Structures are given as C-alpha cells and as structure tokens.
C-alpha positions in Angstrom: 6.4 -19.1 -21.2 8.0 -22.3 -19.9 6.3 -25.8 -19.8 7.9 -28.5 -17.9 8.0 -31.4 -20.3 7.8 -33.9 -17.3 4.5 -32.2 -16.1 1.7 -34.6 -15.1 -1.0 -31.9 -15.6 -3.7 -32.7 -18.3 -5.0 -30.1 -20.5 -8.6 -31.1 -19.4 -7.7 -30.5 -15.7 -6.5 -26.9 -16.7 -9.7 -26.3 -18.7 -11.9 -27.7 -15.9 -10.4 -25.3 -13.3 -11.5 -22.3 -15.3 -14.9 -23.3 -16.8 -18.4 -24.1 -15.5 -20.7 -26.7 -16.8 -23.5 -24.2 -16.0 -22.3 -21.8 -18.7 -21.8 -24.0 -21.8 -18.3 -24.8 -20.9 -17.1 -21.3 -21.5 -14.3 -19.8 -19.4 -16.0 -18.4 -16.3 -13.1 -18.1 -13.9 -9.8 -16.1 -14.2 -6.7 -15.8 -12.1 -5.0 -12.4 -12.1 -1.5 -12.0 -10.7 -1.4 -8.5 -9.6 2.4 -8.5 -9.6 1.9 -8.3 -13.5 0.2 -4.9 -13.5 2.8 -3.1 -11.6 5.1 -1.0 -13.6 8.5 -0.9 -12.0 8.4 0.0 -8.3 5.0 1.7 -8.4 2.5 0.8 -5.7 -1.1 -0.2 -6.4 -2.8 3.0 -5.2 -5.0 4.6 -7.7 -8.5 4.2 -9.0 -7.1 4.5 -12.7 -4.9 1.5 -12.0 -7.8 -0.4 -10.5 -10.0 0.5 -13.5 -7.4 -0.7 -16.1 -7.4 -4.0 -14.2 -11.2 -4.4 -14.0 -11.8 -3.6 -17.8 -12.4 -7.4 -18.7 -13.7 -8.8 -15.4 -17.3 -8.7 -16.6 -16.5 -11.6 -18.9 -16.2 -13.9 -15.8 -18.2 -15.1 -13.0 -15.2 -15.6 -10.6 -11.9 -13.5 -10.6 -9.0 -14.6 -8.3 -6.9 -11.5 -7.6 -3.5 -13.0 -6.6 -1.5 -10.5 -4.3 1.6 -12.6 -4.2 4.5 -10.2 -4.1 2.2 -7.1 -3.3 3.0 -5.5 0.0 0.2 -3.0 0.2 -2.5 -1.3 -1.8 -4.0 2.1 -1.6 -7.5 2.8 -0.3 -8.6 4.3 -3.6 -7.4 1.1 -5.5 -9.1 -1.2 -3.0 -12.3 0.9 -3.0 -12.7 0.8 -6.8 -12.4 -2.9 -6.8 -14.0 -4.3 -3.7 -16.6 -1.6 -3.1 -17.6 0.2 -6.2 -17.0 -2.5 -8.9 -18.3 -5.2 -6.5 -21.5 -3.2 -5.9 -22.1 -2.4 -9.6 -21.3 -5.9 -10.8 -22.9 -8.4 -8.4 -22.5 -11.3 -10.9 -18.7 -11.1 -10.6 -17.3 -12.7 -7.5 -13.9 -11.1 -6.7 -11.7 -13.3 -4.3 -8.4 -12.0 -3.1 -5.7 -14.7 -2.4 -2.1 -14.6 -1.1 -2.9 -11.4 0.7 -1.1 -10.1 3.9 -2.4 -8.4 7.0 -2.2 -5.0 5.6 -4.0 -5.9 2.2 -6.7 -7.7 4.2 -7.2 -4.7 6.5 -7.5 -2.3 3.6 -10.0 -4.6 1.8 -12.1 -4.9 4.9 -12.2 -1.2 5.5 -13.5 -0.4 2.0 -16.1 -3.2 2.1 -17.5 -1.9 5.3 -18.2 1.6 3.9 
C-alpha cells in the first residue's frame, strides 16, 4: 500500500465516506474493485466466483462494485449477484460503477428476469 505523504485527505473524510450516522457510525458502505478477485486472465463468469465475492456483503447497506478493468461478465455471475442475491438481501444495495456497455447489458438482462 502506498500513501502519498503530501495527500490532503483527512482520516475523518475517509471514515465519513463509508459510515452512516443512522447505524451508530459503523461501516455501512464498501467499495469492491472486481479486478482484485480475478485470478490471472480468468473471466468473471461463474456462480461460484460470484458467491465468493458476496460472502461478506450482508455486513453492509451499500456495496459499490467497481468494474474498472473488467471487459465483460458471464450471465451466471451477473445473475447470482444482481438477481438472486439482490432478491434475497433487499437491505443491501448493490451499485455497479465503471461499467461498460457489455456489462450494463448483462446486468439489465438478469434484472429483468
């Protein structure tokens, strides 16, 4: 991990970005870079990959899934996250960020089922 010694960020600003006053100031939000769960050149296509990713999401109210560096996802991967998990865990809001047209299309497809 590298931290710029000339950074203007304050610890309180970072803490505030991931907490909620409604929940006794506990961490209620998380940011998940999906590029970190890929192993080598594998694609994010399977339900088992999605389930490993989802294992701790219930601890949060809001999850930002960051698709930076991800070109596409499989239908089973998307279905497990955006339809099945979302339906079974209505208290967890999953927000896809930094997507492309292919990923948006796949997410929309599974949400419509």
